[in-house]
SEBATI-476718 format. One line per field, with one value per residue (C-alpha): residue in one letter; x, y, z. Coordinates in steps of 0.5 Angstrom, whole numbers, plus 500, padded with zeros to 3 digits. Layout:
% SEBATI-476718
type	(A; ...)
xx	(X; ...)
yy	(Y; ...)
zz	(Z; ...)
***
This chain:
% SEBATI-476718
type	(X; X; X; X; X; X; X; X; X; X; X; X; X; X; X; X; X; X; X; X; X; X; X; X; X; X; X; X; X; X; X; X; X; X; X; X; X; X; X; X; X; X; X; X; X; X; X; X; X; X; X; X; X; X; X; X; X; X; X; X; X; X; X; X; X; X; X; X; X; X; X; X; X; X; X; X; X; X; X; X; X; X; X; X; X; X; X; X; X; X; X; X; X; X; X; X; X; X; X; X; X; X; X; X; X; X; X; X; X; X; X; X; X; X; X; X; X; X; X; X; X; X; X; X; X; X; X; X; X; X; X; X; X; X; X; X; X; X; X; X; X; X; X; X; X; X; X; X; X; X; X; X; X; X; X; X; X; X; X; X; X; X; X; X; X; X; X; X; X; X; X; X; X; X; X; X; X; X; X; X; X; X; X; X; X; X; X; X; X; X; X; X; X; X; X; X; X; X; X; X; X; X; X; X; X; X; X; X; X; X; X; X; X; X; X; X; X; X; X; X; X; X; X; X; X; X; X; X; X; X; X; X; X; X; X; X; X; X; X; X; X; X; X; X; X; X; X; X; X; X; X; X; X; X; X; X; X; X; X; X; X; X; X; X; X; X; X; X; X; X; X; X; X; X; X; X; X; X; X; X; X; X; X; X; X; X; X; X; X; X; X; X; X; X; X; X; X; X; X; X; X; X; X; X; X; X; X; X; X; X; X; X; X; X; X; X; X; X; X; X; X; X; X; X; X; X; X; X; X; X; X; X; X; X; X; X; X; X; X; X; X; X; X; X; X; X; X; X; X; X; X; X; X; X; X; X; X; X; X; X; X; X; X; X; X; X; X; X; X; X; X; X; X; X; X; X; X; X; X; X; X; X; X; X; X; X; X; X; X; X; X; X; X; X; X; X; X; X; X; X; X; X; X; X; X; X; X; X; X; X; X; X; X; X; X; X; X; X; X; X; X; X; X; X; X; X; X; X; X; X; X; X; X; X; X; X; X; X; X; X; X; X; X; X; X; X; X; X; X; X; X; X; X; X; X; X; X; X; X; X; X; X; X; X; X; X; X; X; X; X; X; X; X; X; X; X; X; X; X; X; X; X; X; X; X; X; X; X; X; X; X; X; X; X; X; X; X; X; X; X; X; X; X; X; X; X; X; X; X; X; X; X; X; X; X; X; X; X; X; X; X; X; X; X; X; X; X; X; X; X; X; X; X; X; X; X; X; X; X; X; X; X; X; X; X; X; X; X; X; X; X; X; X; X; X; X; X; X; X; X; X; X; X; X; X; X; X; X; X; X; X; X; X; X; X; X; X; X; X; X; X; X; X; X; X; X; X; X; X; X; X; X; X; X; X; X; X; X; X; X; X; X; X; X; X; X; X; X; X; X; X; X; X; X; X; X; X; X; X; X; X; X; X; X; X; X; X; X; X; X; X; X; X; X; X; X; X; X; X; X; X; X; X; X; X; X; X; X; X; X; X; X; X; X; X; X; X; X; X; X; X; X; X; X; X; X; X; X; X; X; X; X; X; X; X; X; X; X; X; X; X; X; X; X; X; X; X; X; X; X; X; X; X; X; X; X; X; X; X; X; X; X; X; X; X)
xx	(166; 171; 169; 173; 170; 163; 158; 156; 150; 148; 143; 136; 135; 128; 125; 122; 117; 121; 116; 118; 125; 128; 135; 139; 143; 148; 151; 158; 158; 157; 161; 159; 165; 165; 160; 154; 147; 145; 150; 148; 141; 142; 147; 140; 136; 141; 143; 138; 141; 147; 149; 143; 141; 143; 137; 135; 127; 125; 122; 118; 118; 117; 120; 115; 117; 114; 113; 119; 127; 132; 138; 146; 149; 147; 145; 147; 144; 137; 138; 138; 132; 129; 131; 128; 122; 121; 122; 117; 121; 120; 114; 114; 112; 117; 121; 128; 133; 135; 139; 136; 140; 138; 137; 139; 145; 152; 155; 153; 150; 155; 161; 157; 157; 164; 166; 162; 166; 173; 173; 171; 177; 178; 178; 185; 186; 188; 182; 178; 182; 181; 173; 172; 176; 172; 165; 169; 170; 162; 160; 159; 163; 166; 160; 156; 161; 162; 154; 154; 160; 158; 165; 167; 168; 176; 176; 174; 179; 184; 183; 182; 189; 192; 188; 192; 200; 204; 201; 208; 208; 201; 203; 209; 203; 200; 205; 206; 213; 212; 207; 201; 204; 210; 204; 201; 208; 208; 200; 204; 206; 202; 208; 209; 215; 219; 214; 218; 225; 224; 222; 228; 232; 230; 228; 234; 236; 236; 233; 225; 221; 215; 218; 224; 220; 216; 223; 225; 219; 219; 226; 225; 219; 217; 213; 206; 209; 215; 214; 215; 208; 205; 207; 204; 198; 196; 190; 195; 200; 194; 191; 198; 198; 202; 200; 200; 202; 198; 199; 191; 194; 198; 198; 202; 202; 198; 202; 208; 209; 211; 214; 219; 221; 213; 213; 219; 217; 211; 213; 218; 212; 209; 215; 216; 209; 210; 217; 213; 207; 213; 218; 212; 212; 220; 225; 232; 232; 228; 231; 226; 228; 225; 231; 237; 244; 244; 248; 245; 245; 252; 254; 248; 245; 239; 234; 230; 223; 217; 212; 205; 200; 194; 187; 182; 178; 185; 187; 180; 181; 188; 185; 180; 184; 189; 183; 180; 187; 188; 181; 182; 189; 186; 180; 184; 191; 193; 190; 196; 193; 189; 182; 183; 178; 181; 188; 186; 183; 189; 193; 189; 189; 197; 196; 192; 197; 203; 200; 198; 205; 208; 205; 209; 213; 214; 221; 223; 222; 229; 231; 226; 230; 237; 235; 232; 227; 228; 222; 223; 219; 218; 219; 211; 210; 208; 211; 217; 218; 224; 224; 230; 237; 242; 248; 255; 255; 248; 250; 256; 251; 252; 245; 242; 240; 233; 232; 237; 238; 231; 229; 222; 218; 220; 225; 232; 237; 240; 233; 231; 226; 225; 223; 227; 231; 228; 232; 228; 233; 239; 237; 235; 228; 225; 218; 214; 216; 223; 228; 227; 234; 238; 243; 248; 246; 248; 255; 251; 246; 252; 255; 249; 247; 254; 255; 249; 253; 259; 256; 253; 260; 263; 258; 259; 267; 265; 262; 267; 274; 278; 276; 278; 284; 286; 284; 289; 295; 293; 295; 301; 304; 302; 306; 311; 313; 309; 312; 305; 305; 311; 311; 315; 318; 310; 304; 298; 292; 285; 282; 275; 272; 266; 260; 261; 253; 248; 240; 236; 235; 242; 243; 237; 238; 240; 247; 248; 244; 248; 255; 253; 250; 257; 261; 258; 259; 266; 267; 264; 269; 276; 280; 282; 290; 295; 298; 292; 289; 295; 294; 287; 288; 293; 288; 282; 281; 282; 275; 274; 281; 278; 272; 275; 280; 274; 271; 276; 278; 271; 271; 276; 272; 271; 266; 265; 263; 267; 268; 275; 279; 281; 288; 290; 293; 289; 284; 282; 285; 280; 285; 285; 277; 276; 282; 277; 270; 274; 277; 270; 267; 272; 270; 263; 264; 268; 263; 257; 255; 247; 244; 237; 239; 242; 235; 236; 230; 228; 224; 222; 227; 233; 232; 225; 224; 231; 232; 229; 222; 227; 231; 224; 221; 228; 228; 220; 222; 228; 224; 217; 217; 215; 206; 208; 212; 206; 202; 206; 209; 203; 203; 207; 214; 211; 206; 210; 215; 210; 208; 214; 216; 210; 212; 219; 219; 219; 223; 230; 232; 238; 241; 248; 252; 249; 250; 255; 259; 261; 268; 269; 269; 263; 260; 263; 260; 253; 254; 255; 250; 245; 247; 246; 240; 237; 240; 236; 230; 231; 231; 237; 241; 246; 249; 249; 253; 251; 246; 245; 252; 250; 248; 255; 259; 260; 260; 253; 250; 252; 249; 243; 241)
yy	(473; 475; 477; 471; 466; 468; 463; 463; 462; 457; 459; 455; 450; 448; 446; 451; 450; 450; 455; 460; 461; 466; 467; 474; 478; 478; 471; 472; 466; 470; 466; 458; 453; 446; 441; 443; 445; 439; 434; 437; 436; 428; 428; 430; 426; 420; 422; 427; 435; 433; 441; 446; 452; 458; 464; 469; 472; 478; 483; 489; 496; 496; 491; 485; 478; 477; 469; 469; 467; 469; 465; 468; 462; 456; 459; 453; 448; 452; 452; 444; 443; 449; 444; 438; 442; 443; 436; 435; 430; 435; 437; 445; 446; 440; 442; 444; 444; 451; 455; 461; 467; 473; 478; 485; 481; 484; 479; 481; 476; 477; 475; 469; 467; 469; 465; 459; 459; 460; 456; 450; 445; 440; 433; 430; 426; 420; 421; 420; 414; 410; 412; 409; 403; 402; 402; 397; 393; 393; 392; 398; 396; 401; 402; 404; 408; 412; 414; 416; 421; 423; 421; 416; 408; 409; 415; 411; 405; 410; 412; 405; 403; 409; 407; 399; 403; 400; 403; 406; 409; 412; 415; 419; 422; 423; 428; 431; 427; 425; 428; 425; 424; 420; 416; 415; 412; 407; 403; 400; 394; 391; 389; 393; 391; 392; 399; 401; 399; 403; 408; 408; 408; 414; 419; 422; 422; 428; 424; 422; 423; 419; 416; 414; 410; 407; 404; 402; 398; 394; 394; 386; 385; 385; 390; 388; 391; 386; 381; 376; 378; 380; 373; 369; 374; 377; 372; 366; 368; 371; 364; 361; 365; 370; 377; 384; 390; 396; 403; 407; 414; 414; 410; 404; 400; 395; 395; 390; 383; 381; 374; 374; 367; 364; 369; 365; 358; 359; 363; 356; 352; 355; 355; 348; 346; 351; 347; 340; 342; 344; 337; 334; 337; 332; 337; 335; 339; 346; 352; 355; 361; 368; 372; 369; 372; 377; 372; 366; 364; 365; 359; 356; 355; 357; 353; 357; 354; 354; 359; 356; 358; 362; 359; 363; 366; 368; 372; 375; 377; 380; 384; 387; 390; 393; 396; 399; 402; 406; 408; 411; 414; 418; 420; 423; 425; 432; 432; 434; 429; 424; 423; 418; 413; 413; 413; 406; 403; 404; 401; 394; 394; 394; 389; 384; 384; 383; 377; 374; 376; 372; 366; 359; 356; 348; 345; 338; 332; 331; 337; 338; 331; 335; 342; 346; 351; 357; 359; 366; 372; 378; 385; 386; 379; 376; 368; 369; 362; 361; 354; 352; 353; 347; 346; 345; 338; 336; 340; 335; 329; 323; 323; 317; 312; 311; 305; 301; 305; 305; 299; 296; 302; 306; 310; 312; 309; 315; 319; 319; 315; 319; 326; 333; 335; 341; 345; 351; 356; 352; 346; 340; 339; 332; 331; 326; 320; 322; 316; 311; 309; 311; 317; 320; 324; 332; 334; 340; 335; 331; 337; 339; 332; 331; 338; 334; 328; 332; 337; 330; 327; 332; 332; 324; 326; 330; 326; 320; 323; 317; 317; 324; 323; 317; 322; 327; 322; 319; 326; 327; 320; 321; 328; 325; 319; 319; 326; 327; 335; 340; 344; 348; 347; 344; 346; 342; 345; 344; 348; 350; 347; 351; 348; 351; 349; 348; 348; 351; 346; 345; 351; 348; 341; 338; 337; 344; 347; 341; 344; 351; 349; 347; 351; 357; 353; 352; 359; 362; 358; 359; 365; 370; 372; 366; 364; 365; 359; 355; 355; 353; 348; 345; 345; 341; 334; 328; 328; 336; 335; 330; 333; 340; 336; 332; 339; 342; 336; 336; 342; 340; 333; 334; 329; 334; 331; 336; 335; 334; 338; 332; 336; 336; 343; 347; 344; 337; 331; 325; 321; 326; 326; 318; 319; 324; 320; 313; 317; 320; 312; 310; 315; 314; 307; 309; 313; 309; 315; 313; 319; 317; 317; 324; 327; 327; 325; 326; 331; 334; 340; 336; 330; 327; 333; 334; 327; 323; 319; 313; 315; 316; 310; 306; 310; 307; 300; 299; 302; 300; 295; 294; 295; 301; 303; 300; 305; 312; 309; 313; 319; 325; 327; 333; 328; 323; 326; 329; 322; 319; 324; 322; 314; 315; 320; 314; 309; 311; 310; 314; 316; 312; 319; 319; 311; 308; 303; 297; 294; 288; 283; 286; 284; 277; 275; 278; 274; 268; 269; 270; 264; 259; 262; 261; 254; 253; 255; 250; 244; 243; 238; 236; 243; 244; 237; 234; 237; 233; 237; 243; 247; 245; 249; 257; 259; 256; 258; 265; 264; 261; 267)
zz	(311; 306; 300; 296; 300; 297; 294; 287; 285; 278; 273; 274; 268; 265; 259; 254; 248; 242; 239; 245; 243; 238; 236; 239; 236; 242; 239; 237; 232; 226; 220; 219; 222; 223; 222; 218; 221; 218; 220; 227; 226; 225; 231; 235; 232; 234; 241; 243; 246; 249; 251; 253; 251; 254; 254; 257; 258; 253; 256; 253; 254; 261; 263; 264; 261; 255; 255; 250; 250; 246; 245; 246; 246; 242; 236; 232; 236; 235; 228; 227; 232; 227; 222; 225; 226; 219; 217; 222; 226; 232; 234; 235; 242; 244; 251; 250; 256; 257; 262; 264; 266; 269; 263; 268; 271; 270; 265; 258; 253; 249; 254; 255; 247; 247; 253; 250; 244; 246; 252; 249; 249; 243; 244; 243; 237; 241; 245; 239; 236; 243; 243; 236; 238; 245; 240; 236; 241; 243; 237; 232; 226; 222; 218; 223; 227; 220; 220; 227; 226; 218; 216; 211; 213; 211; 216; 221; 219; 219; 227; 229; 226; 229; 236; 235; 235; 241; 248; 249; 243; 244; 251; 247; 242; 248; 252; 244; 243; 236; 231; 228; 222; 225; 229; 223; 220; 226; 223; 218; 222; 228; 231; 237; 239; 232; 233; 239; 237; 231; 235; 240; 234; 231; 236; 238; 231; 227; 221; 224; 219; 217; 211; 215; 220; 214; 211; 217; 219; 212; 211; 212; 207; 199; 196; 194; 187; 187; 180; 185; 189; 182; 179; 185; 187; 194; 194; 194; 199; 204; 203; 205; 211; 209; 212; 208; 211; 208; 209; 211; 210; 203; 197; 198; 191; 195; 201; 203; 204; 211; 210; 204; 205; 204; 198; 195; 197; 194; 188; 187; 187; 182; 178; 179; 177; 170; 169; 170; 164; 160; 162; 159; 152; 152; 153; 155; 161; 165; 169; 173; 177; 179; 176; 172; 170; 164; 161; 162; 155; 154; 150; 148; 141; 140; 136; 131; 131; 126; 128; 128; 122; 125; 123; 119; 126; 128; 122; 121; 128; 126; 121; 124; 129; 125; 120; 127; 129; 122; 123; 130; 127; 121; 125; 130; 126; 127; 134; 139; 145; 144; 149; 154; 151; 145; 148; 151; 146; 141; 148; 148; 140; 140; 146; 142; 136; 140; 143; 136; 133; 140; 138; 140; 135; 133; 134; 131; 136; 135; 137; 143; 146; 147; 148; 154; 156; 162; 166; 170; 172; 167; 170; 171; 174; 167; 166; 161; 158; 153; 150; 145; 148; 147; 151; 148; 151; 148; 141; 140; 142; 136; 132; 133; 127; 127; 123; 128; 135; 137; 143; 142; 145; 140; 144; 143; 148; 149; 151; 159; 162; 167; 163; 163; 169; 172; 176; 181; 183; 181; 185; 182; 184; 187; 185; 190; 185; 186; 186; 191; 192; 198; 197; 201; 206; 204; 207; 211; 215; 216; 219; 223; 225; 228; 232; 236; 237; 239; 244; 247; 247; 251; 256; 256; 257; 262; 266; 266; 268; 268; 260; 260; 263; 258; 252; 255; 256; 250; 246; 250; 248; 241; 241; 245; 242; 235; 233; 230; 232; 233; 240; 244; 252; 253; 249; 251; 249; 249; 243; 243; 237; 234; 229; 222; 221; 226; 227; 231; 236; 239; 243; 247; 247; 254; 252; 251; 257; 262; 259; 260; 267; 269; 265; 270; 276; 275; 273; 280; 283; 279; 281; 276; 279; 276; 283; 286; 280; 281; 289; 288; 284; 288; 294; 290; 292; 287; 285; 284; 280; 276; 274; 272; 268; 265; 263; 260; 256; 253; 250; 246; 243; 235; 232; 227; 220; 214; 208; 206; 202; 195; 194; 202; 201; 206; 210; 213; 209; 208; 212; 217; 218; 218; 224; 228; 227; 228; 235; 237; 235; 241; 245; 245; 246; 252; 255; 253; 250; 247; 243; 244; 252; 251; 248; 240; 237; 229; 227; 221; 221; 223; 219; 216; 212; 209; 206; 201; 202; 201; 207; 211; 210; 211; 218; 220; 218; 222; 228; 227; 221; 215; 216; 219; 212; 208; 212; 210; 203; 199; 202; 200; 202; 208; 210; 211; 215; 220; 220; 221; 227; 231; 229; 232; 237; 243; 238; 240; 233; 231; 224; 222; 223; 231; 232; 236; 233; 236; 236; 231; 237; 240; 232; 232; 239; 237; 231; 234; 239; 233; 229; 235; 237; 230; 230; 237; 234; 228; 233; 230; 235; 231; 229; 237; 239; 245; 248; 254; 257; 254; 260; 264; 257; 260; 252; 251; 257; 254; 248; 251; 255)
***
């Protein structure tokens, strides 16, 4: 057998009593490094001896075994066992697992000791992260893991956070494709998709520093140190479902708020509550916003109120604070640097004195009735209230004769019974007890609603070639005979109309999906070459030709409401808007369009959450009757809108802009039918005439039906 194939023989293993073991001078480790003996002893006490000691027998001068064994490899483990024996946690003669090597072998003890230390492969950090994660999944908490490995709970949380990064990025880190510092930067976001997007953007860029990764991951967030977040408080934000991103590896000033829209809504609600409290003081108006322009008070007159007097107790407190401040200044006069506690106390005294100085002021009742208040957030997140600003139009209001111009309740006729006008971020605030009058729908909502109707109407026209042909011929006749537009030799154009405003449900509506499918089917058949297109069109049968005509004409349908230009110079005029909507109604009637059948349903997002309570109740009344209205009338607006959505779901109810109006002749006929039906229900035979021949009269037969 070749020498290279000679089989090796491993050293035997056996248990040796601890008191038969001694350290060897052949151990190469002389300098303390790594985990301490105390921690290693605690680890052995918890887990047992994971790695056996490597020992050789001790012989006397004649080469005879003495029964003792020395340890060239495993000295630190021996020291840890020795400590456990001293602590009486391990018996002196306890059996210790050992690998017994031949003391007369060719391999020196020093070589064994050196090889054991330098051939040890360090654990990849990712393996440690994943091991911590597995232990966490199997029931150990952060404190248990920290205690088991003699680290702080914060270190364990950091490792667990690293293990929660996208598996794609962990694989990159495992292959040394990114540094540990870069991996740490990705932990501030829990969105794996966003993490991968950022890495794709920076991996080949010249700048991929950790701070750049953190900046990209938090570019759409708000710092917790932002004045809005400080004003609201992180507790309120998180209680509303908001998520705070934290960086466990460096100071982050409290982290980042992931949902700016939620933050702004909560801040607006809190400002609205403050504004309502101020309105109760009797001010004419209250404007609240997180930020105001620098010159928001320009052209406004500032009222100078009378500061409220301090009480006796407050004056005494001010005197004590001033005396303490002066005493501290005298005691530390000439000192270059004040002690921290003294400096902190002086700051507290200054803040308390400033609070006494910034006392509210008293305004005359007649001034409050014509003046207003600004409510905003100071740079440090504190509430900033500025009372007593009078607008020019209010300053010029005539004074009221208190003796003659008061009503029975003692109020001035010009005083608003509704209280202050509250404005939040430039928008008039409506309380739950808002005006019950039906107000016009907002222009943007009208545009969004009519975008749905336009898309459904295009679908209806595309499915009715005869109507499409009539519409096209109508346009041609208008251009030819009525001269409503100027054109060249032949300029018949269907201009695709885009929607300036649309809600998020429009692209997924049934009409949109049907149009997209129809367009793709035609596009697959239509040739690119102009001559080939002509031949292809000429070869179509009448049915397909009409269907294609209807499809192309339908893209030009425009039933959108757009705010007309009152000056008529550019944009849509009022008469143009009326003509557009009137023709759209005609198309809807001809095609039999029903928006409810087309799939539109009233929801909180597309209608109910964007109109007043009065309009919500009107919709429920029309769809479900007065009894349903009574059940909803006491609810808050948000709850009312959600319940109304449920009630209207299967009713087929439509708001006015989505309804297809009937022609005047249809309305008159229906009115006549209703009138006859009501008369018959009353049993008024004289009004019906000769009832004996009623069934023979076709008109009466129709009415009876």
